[in-house]
C-alpha positions, 0 to 999 in steps of 0.5 A: 432223785432224792432232791425232787422226791424230798420236794414234791413231799414237802411241796406236795401238788402247789409245789407240782403247781407252782413248777409248772407254771414257772417253766411254762410261762415265765421266759427263765424257767426253761432251766426247771426239772419238769418231764424228770419232776412229772415223772417221779410224781407219777413213780410216787402215786404208783408207791402211793405216796401221792395221787395220780389224779391229784398230781393230773389237776396241778398238773393240766392246771399249771402248764394252762395257766402258765402257758396263758400267763407266757403269751400273754406276755409275749403279746404285751411286751413281745413288739417292742422288745423286737423293734430294735433292729440291732441287737443281737436275740430279738430281731424284728425278722424273727417276729415275721418268721414267729407268724410264718412258723404258726400259720404253717404249723398251726397248733399242733406245734404247740401240742408238740411243743409241750413235750420238748424242754426247753421248747414249751417255754418260748412257745407260747411266749413267739404265740403272744409276740406273732399275735395267734389269736388268742382263742385258737391259742388255747385251745391247743394250750388245753389240748396240749396241757392235757396230754402233758400233764396225764402221758407224763405221770402215766409214764412214770405209774406205769414205770413204778408199777413195771420195775421195782424199786423203781426209784433207785434207778429214776437218773437212768429213766430221767435221762433217756426222756429228756434224750427222746425229748431231745431228738425233735429239736435236734431234727429241727435245728438240722434242717434249719441248717440245710436250708441255710447253706 
C-alpha cells in the first residue's frame, strides 16, 4: 500500500494514466497493478489526496488509448508472429480460435476482459490478431474502459468512507478483489480442460 500510495501521490494523474496505458496496451504490462492501483486511487480520493473525477478521467484515457494500441499491435504484427507453425506459443490455429471466439462472444468478451487481470492485457491484442473491425472494437473498448475506470475507483472511494483507516488493511482488500476477479478465468480454464478431455 505504501508503494502504491507514494507512487500515486508523486506521479499523480499522469502516472496513473501511464500505468493503465502500459497494462492495457503493451503485452509486457500484464504484471502491473491495475485493480489494486485503481482501488488505492479511489481511497486516496476519498481522503482528499486526489480528485475522483481526475482519477476516472486518467484511467479512462489510459484504458481506451492503451487498448487501441494493443489492438493495432496485434493487427500489425500478429499475422507474422502467428504464421510459424513450429512456434510453441504463437501457432497459426490460435488465430482461427481467436476469430471464432470473438465472433461467438462479440464485444461482451472485451468488456468482461477489462475486469480480469492479465486477460485485459492480451484481449485487445488478440482482437487485432483476429481482425475484429476497429469500429466495432472501439465501441466495446470505450464501454469497457468507462465501466472499469468508474466502478473500481468508486468501490475504493466507497470502502474508504465506509471503513475508517482502510489504508491500514488495503492489502487484504486488494487480495480479495484479485481472487474474485480471477474466478471467471478459473471457470473458463476448467471448461476448456473438460472439453479437451
